[in-house]
C-alpha positions in Angstrom: -2.2 55.2 -0.5 -4.2 52.8 -2.1 -3.4 53.3 -5.7 0.3 53.7 -4.2 0.0 50.0 -3.4 -1.4 48.9 -6.3 0.9 51.2 -8.5 4.1 49.4 -6.1 2.3 46.2 -7.7 2.9 47.4 -11.8 5.8 49.5 -11.2 8.8 46.7 -11.2 8.3 43.2 -13.5 8.8 41.1 -10.2 6.0 42.1 -8.4 3.9 42.4 -11.3 4.7 38.7 -12.3 3.8 37.7 -9.0 1.2 39.4 -9.5 0.2 37.9 -11.9 1.0 34.2 -11.1 -0.8 34.6 -7.5 -3.7 35.5 -9.5 -4.2 33.0 -12.1 -3.7 30.4 -9.4 -6.4 31.6 -7.2 -8.9 32.1 -9.9 -7.9 28.2 -11.2 -7.6 26.7 -7.6 -11.6 28.1 -7.0 -12.6 27.1 -10.8 -10.9 23.3 -9.9 -12.6 23.7 -6.3 -15.8 24.2 -8.1 -15.4 21.3 -10.7 -14.5 19.0 -7.9 -16.9 20.0 -5.6 -20.1 19.3 -8.0 -19.1 15.8 -8.5 -16.2 15.6 -11.1 -13.5 13.7 -10.1 -10.6 13.7 -12.6 -8.7 11.1 -11.1 -5.5 11.9 -8.8 -4.3 14.3 -11.0 -6.9 16.9 -10.5 -6.7 16.8 -6.8 -2.8 16.7 -6.9 -2.9 19.7 -9.7 -5.8 21.7 -7.9 -4.7 21.1 -4.3 -0.8 20.9 -4.2 0.6 22.4 -7.1 -1.3 25.1 -7.8 -1.2 26.4 -4.1 2.6 26.3 -4.4 2.0 28.9 -7.6 -0.4 30.7 -5.6 2.2 31.2 -2.8 5.0 31.9 -5.0 3.6 34.5 -6.4 2.7 36.3 -2.9 6.2 35.9 -1.7 7.1 37.3 -5.4 5.4 40.4 -4.9 7.4 42.0 -1.5 10.7 40.9 -2.8 10.0 43.3 -6.0 8.8 46.0 -4.2 11.5 45.6 -1.5 14.1 45.5 -4.7 12.0 48.3 -6.3 12.6 50.3 -2.7 16.3 49.7 -2.6 16.7 51.0 -6.0 14.8 54.1 -5.0 16.4 54.8 -1.9 20.0 54.8 -3.7 18.2 57.4 -6.2 17.1 59.2 -3.6 21.0 59.5 -2.0 21.3 61.2 -5.1 18.3 63.5 -5.0 16.6 61.8 -7.9 13.8 59.8 -6.2 11.4 59.8 -3.2 12.0 58.5 0.1 12.2 54.9 0.8 9.4 54.5 3.0 6.0 55.8 3.1 4.5 58.1 6.2 1.8 55.6 6.7 -0.6 58.4 8.7 -4.0 56.5 10.0 -5.7 59.7 10.8 -6.3 60.1 6.5 -9.1 58.0 5.1 -7.4 57.0 2.5 -4.3 55.3 4.5 -7.0 53.6 6.7 -8.7 52.6 3.9 -5.4 51.2 2.4 -5.0 49.5 5.9 -8.6 47.8 5.5 -8.2 46.6 2.1 -4.3 45.2 2.6 -6.0 42.6 5.7 -8.9 42.0 3.9 -6.6 40.5 1.3 -4.5 38.8 3.8 -7.2 37.2 5.1 -8.4 35.9 2.1 -5.0 34.7 1.3 -4.4 33.3 4.3 -8.0 31.0 3.9 -6.8 30.2 0.5 -3.7 29.1 1.9 -5.3 27.0 4.5 -7.7 25.3 2.7 -5.9 24.7 0.1 -3.8 22.8 3.2 -6.1 20.9 4.2 -7.1 19.7 0.8 -4.0 19.0 0.3 -3.8 16.7 2.9 -6.8 14.7 1.9 -5.5 14.1 -1.7 -2.7 13.3 -0.3 -4.6 10.6 2.3 -6.4 9.3 -0.6 -5.9 5.8 -1.9 -6.5 7.3 -5.0 -3.3 9.5 -4.7 -1.1 6.3 -3.0 -1.8 3.9 -5.8 -2.2 5.9 -8.9 -0.4 8.9 -9.0 2.7 7.0 -9.6 0.6 4.6 -11.7 3.5 2.4 -13.2 5.2 2.2 -10.1 2.4 1.0 -7.7 0.6 -0.9 -10.3 1.0 -4.1 -8.5 0.5 -3.1 -4.7 -2.7 -1.0 -6.5 -4.1 -4.3 -8.3 -3.8 -6.0 -5.2 -4.8 -3.8 -2.9 -8.8 -3.6 -4.3 -8.8 -7.5 -4.5 -7.6 -7.6 -0.4 -9.4 -7.9 2.6 -8.7 -4.6 3.4 -9.7 -3.1 -0.1 -11.7 0.0 1.9 -9.2 0.7 4.4 -7.4 3.6 3.7 -3.7 3.0 2.5 -2.5 5.6 4.9 -4.4 3.7 7.7 -1.9 1.2 7.6 1.2 2.7 6.1 1.1 5.8 8.7 -1.3 5.5 11.3 -2.8 8.7 13.1 -0.7 11.5 14.5 1.0 13.6 12.8 4.7 12.7 13.7 4.1 9.8 11.6 2.4 11.6 8.7 5.1 14.6 8.4 7.8 11.2 8.5 6.1 10.0 5.8 6.0 12.6 2.8 9.5 13.2 3.6 10.2 9.7 2.8 7.8 10.7 0.1 10.0 13.2 -1.0 12.7 10.9 -1.8 10.4 8.8 -4.1 9.2 11.2 -6.2 12.6 12.0 -6.9 13.5 8.0 -7.7 10.2 7.7 -9.9 11.5 11.1 -11.6 15.1 9.9 -12.8 13.8 6.5 -12.5 16.1 4.9 -10.5 13.5 3.2 -8.2 14.0 -0.7 -7.6 12.2 -3.3 -9.7 10.5 -5.0 -7.8 10.5 -2.5 -4.9 12.2 -4.3 -1.8 10.7 -5.7 1.2 9.8 -5.7 4.1 9.9 -1.8 5.0 11.9 -1.3 7.5 10.6 1.8 8.8 7.0 0.6 9.3 4.9 2.0 11.9 4.7 -0.9 14.4 1.5 -3.0 14.4 0.5 -1.6 17.5 -0.4 1.7 16.2 -1.8 0.6 13.2 -3.1 -3.3 13.0 -4.1 -2.8 16.3 -6.5 -0.2 16.2 -9.0 -2.7 14.8 -7.2 -5.9 15.7 -7.2 -6.1 19.2 -4.6 -8.8 20.3 -6.6 -9.5 23.8 -10.0 -10.4 21.9 -10.3 -14.2 22.4 -10.8 -16.3 19.3 -11.0 -19.5 19.6 -10.8 -22.3 17.5 -12.0 -21.8 13.7 -12.5 -24.6 11.4 -11.2 -23.5 7.7 -12.1 -25.9 4.7 -10.4 -24.8 1.6 -11.2 -26.7 -2.0 -9.1 -27.2 -4.6 -9.3 -28.8 -7.7 -7.3 -32.3 -9.4 -5.5 -31.4 -12.7 -7.4 -34.5 -14.0 -9.4 -34.5 -17.1 -12.6 -34.0 -15.0 -11.4 -31.4 -12.3 -12.0 -33.7 -9.6 -13.1 -31.4 -6.5 -11.0 -31.9 -3.3 -11.4 -30.0 0.3 -9.3 -30.1 3.0 -10.3 -29.0 6.7 -8.2 -27.7 9.3 -9.2 -26.5 12.4 -7.4 -23.6 13.2 -6.1 -22.4 16.9 -6.2 -18.6 16.5 -6.5 -18.4 20.9 -5.7 -15.3 22.3 -6.6 -13.5 25.3 -9.8 -12.0 26.5 -8.8 -12.5 30.4 -7.6 -15.7 30.5 -3.9 -17.4 30.2 -3.0 -16.9 25.9 -3.1 -19.8 24.3 -2.9 -20.5 20.0 -1.3 -18.7 17.3 -1.9 -15.0 18.4 -0.1 -16.1 22.0 2.7 -14.6 20.4 1.1 -11.0 20.5 0.2 -11.4 24.3 0.4 -8.1 25.3 2.1 -9.7 28.7 4.5 -11.4 26.3 7.3 -10.2 24.3 9.3 -11.8 22.0 12.2 -10.1 20.1 14.4 -12.1 17.5 17.6 -10.5 15.3 17.9 -11.7 11.4 19.1 -10.8 8.3 17.3 -8.1 6.0 14.8 -9.8 4.4 13.7 -11.6 7.6 13.8 -15.1 6.3 16.8 -16.2 8.1 16.1 -15.7 12.1 18.9 -15.8 14.0 18.5 -15.6 18.0 14.9 -15.2 19.7 14.7 -13.7 23.3 11.2 -14.7 25.1 10.4 -12.8 28.1 7.4 -14.2 29.9 4.8 -12.5 32.2 6.5 -13.6 34.9 9.5 -11.6 34.0 11.4 -15.2 33.0 13.7 -14.4 29.9 14.5 -17.4 27.5 17.4 -16.3 24.8 17.0 -19.4 21.8 20.4 -19.2 19.4 20.6 -20.2 15.8 23.1 -22.5 14.9 24.4 -20.3 11.7 24.7 -16.8 13.8 26.8 -14.6 11.3 29.0 -11.8 13.7 26.9 -9.1 13.1 23.4 -10.7 13.8 21.6 -7.1 13.3 19.4 -5.3 15.5 16.7 -6.7 17.7 13.3 -6.2 16.5 10.0 -6.8 18.8 7.9 -9.0 17.2 4.2 -8.0 16.0 1.3 -8.6 13.8 2.8 -8.2 10.2 6.5 -10.3 11.3 3.6 -13.1 10.1 1.0 -11.3 8.2 3.5 -9.5 6.0 0.8 -9.7 3.1 -2.3 -8.8 4.3 -2.9 -6.5 2.1 -0.9 -6.7 -0.8 -1.3 -10.9 -1.5 -0.4 -12.5 -5.2 -2.0 -15.5 -5.7 -0.4 -18.6 -7.5 -2.5 -19.6 -10.7 -3.3 -22.7 -9.2 -5.4 -20.8 -6.4 -6.6 -18.6 -8.5 -8.4 -21.1 -10.7 -9.4 -22.8 -7.8 -11.1 -19.8 -6.7 -12.9 -19.2 -10.3 -14.1 -22.8 -10.1 -15.7 -22.7 -6.8 -17.6 -19.6 -7.7 -18.5 -21.1 -11.3 -16.6 -18.0 -12.7 -15.3 -21.1 -15.2 -16.8 -23.9 -16.5 -16.0 -26.9 -14.2 -16.9 -29.2 -17.6 -14.3 -28.1 -19.6 -11.4 -30.7 -19.9 -8.6 -30.5 -18.0 -9.2 -26.2 -17.8 -7.5 -26.3 -14.1 -4.2 -28.1 -15.9 -3.9 -25.9 -18.6 -5.1 -23.0 -16.7 -1.8 -23.3 -14.9 0.2 -24.7 -17.3 -0.3 -21.5 -20.2 0.1 -18.7 -17.1 3.3 -20.6 -15.7 4.6 -20.5 -18.6 3.6 -17.2 -20.5 6.2 -14.6 -21.3 4.1 -11.2 -22.0 5.4 -8.0 -21.5 1.9 -6.3 -21.5 -2.1 -7.2 -20.1 -3.0 -6.7 -23.6 -0.9 -9.6 -25.2 -1.0 -11.3 -22.7 -5.3 -11.4 -22.6 -5.3 -12.2 -26.2 -2.5 -14.9 -26.0 -3.8 -16.6 -23.4 -7.1 -16.8 -24.7 -5.6 -18.1 -28.0 -3.6 -20.8 -26.7 -6.5 -21.9 -24.5 -8.6 -22.0 -27.8 -6.4 -23.7 -29.8 -5.6 -26.3 -26.9 -9.3 -27.5 -27.1 -9.8 -27.5 -30.5 -6.8 -29.4 -31.4 -7.8 -32.4 -28.5 -11.5 -31.6 -28.5 -12.5 -30.2 -31.5 -16.5 -31.3 -30.5 -16.4 -29.5 -27.8 -14.9 -26.7 -28.9 -17.8 -25.9 -30.8 -20.1 -26.8 -28.4 -18.5 -24.8 -25.4 -16.8 -22.3 -27.1 -19.0 -19.1 -25.0 -17.2 -21.4 -22.2 -13.7 -21.2 -23.3 -13.7 -18.1 -24.1 -15.0 -16.8 -20.6 -12.4 -19.4 -19.4 -9.7 -17.5 -21.9 -10.9 -13.8 -20.5 -10.7 -15.8 -17.1 -6.7 -16.3 -17.4 -5.8 -12.9 -18.9 -7.5 -11.5 -15.4 -5.4 -14.1 -13.3 -2.3 -12.9 -15.8 -2.9 -9.2 -15.1 -3.9 -9.8 -11.1 -0.8 -11.3 -10.3 2.2 -10.7 -13.0 3.6 -7.6 -13.4 6.5 -7.3 -16.1 7.5 -3.6 -15.6 8.3 -4.1 -12.1 9.7 -7.7 -12.4 6.6 -8.7 -9.9 4.7 -11.9 -10.6 2.7 -14.3 -7.7 6.3 -16.0 -6.5 8.2 -12.3 -6.3 7.5 -11.9 -2.4 7.7 -14.2 0.7 4.1 -14.6 2.7 4.9 -15.8 6.4 1.2 -16.2 7.2 1.8 -19.9 6.9 4.8 -22.4 5.7 5.6 -24.5 2.7 4.2 -25.9 0.5 1.2 -24.0 1.1 2.6 -20.9 0.4 3.2 -19.0 -2.7 6.6 -18.7 -2.7 8.6 -22.1 -1.4 11.4 -20.9 -0.3 9.8 -18.7 2.1 9.9 -20.7 5.7 7.0 -18.6 7.8 6.6 -20.3 11.0 9.7 -22.4 10.4 11.7 -19.0 10.8 11.6 -20.0 14.3 9.8 -23.6 15.0 13.1 -25.4 12.9 14.4 -27.3 16.0 17.7 -24.8 15.1 16.9 -22.6 17.9 18.1 -23.6 21.5 19.2 -22.2 25.1 22.5 -22.6 26.3 20.4 -25.4 28.5 19.3 -26.9 24.9 15.9 -26.7 25.1 14.7 -26.0 21.7 11.3 -23.8 20.1 8.4 -26.7 20.0 7.6 -27.9 16.1 4.7 -29.6 17.4 1.9 -28.8 14.8 -1.0 -28.9 17.2 -0.2 -26.1 19.0 -1.7 -23.9 16.0 -3.8 -26.3 13.9 -5.2 -29.9 13.4 -5.5 -31.1 10.0 -8.8 -32.9 9.8 -8.6 -33.6 6.3 -6.7 -33.1 3.2 -7.6 -33.2 -0.5 -10.3 -35.8 0.1 -13.2 -36.1 -2.1 -16.2 -36.4 0.7 -14.2 -35.9 3.7 -15.5 -37.5 6.9 -15.5 -34.2 8.9 -18.1 -32.6 6.3 -20.0 -35.8 6.3 -20.9 -35.4 9.7 -21.1 -31.3 9.8 -23.1 -31.8 6.7 -25.3 -35.4 7.2 
């Protein structure tokens, strides 16, 4: 029986091809799995080939085997009707030792195939859940988001934890959406830049709130910001803001996080970009409902959306910073020498005026432009501080490479950030808080939404060299 079975595999070209494909795929899967197990990562493509592509070929090979056997037996049946071939179906007699051995071989091979497919499926899901798969598999498309993620507060959080969350239903949905994205990348029809916001993103209570609990009381937080003036000596300036983060934790909610109080629901309708909010519905804990209407309400204001974390924190991970912000951070951490005259002003100017199409060209060009500035305006310093100028030029190249991606038409002011309000955000036309707190939304009774700044923060100092509040805190 076993001889007949293996003969059937080689008697027709389809089964023979399927057998060869299955055996070759299985051999490669095992070999690459061993390579992966001993510590050789090989990047995201090795995982994709090992646990996604090769298992597909393995299954295809297995499917070809019965197809070939079926076609062969169908042809044999036709010949048998003419008295030219044996019967279509062999007699399976388990009383015969050879038949029992063949059945055992068949069951063992089936079990091996199930184990291989199950293992490949598990590893395939693991690969698709990895940050490397999300960020590097389609490198040119996701390069901006991948780069920003690596420098974000969530750099150690997996992409799928925020974009998919727990559970199989959203995993399947995301992979179905990803199938079209693969087609778009293959045909080069994906949008540049990637469009935001993501309207099919899972609600924040299923993702963000797995770690950030809205009912925890945070209270007030003192935020100190250090910036540098664009004068010759790069004067250090400090701002102090008391943020009323608030929260709940067994008390009446207050502060910024009042917006996500579990006992309060805020819904709104807006344009596709969510930059223009039309009507707002507030439902308080006692069931009282208030509706605030905007003056510029269109005929079709769109679908209602329940407000959650990402309506304000819409760039919690994929953060792009202005050249000024980046230079302030580098000057504060001594990655750029503060004694270089006008380094803040010139660094910002060179990056904002840059028109390079690749990061390599930007690194070379920005470094050369900065050296030219000091050589022409501070020739003695250009010699004395040559190393510091070179380091500063490298820093400008880093800033460009972190925040500008010409092939995707992305730079620091491409996407709006709603976690504040102008002019502190990188994109000045993004209203942020003022989408709702703008005195333009009113109830039928004429009640408006408060624009009292002290509800969310108190400004203690603004761009001062030696703020009084810091003198008191650090006597």
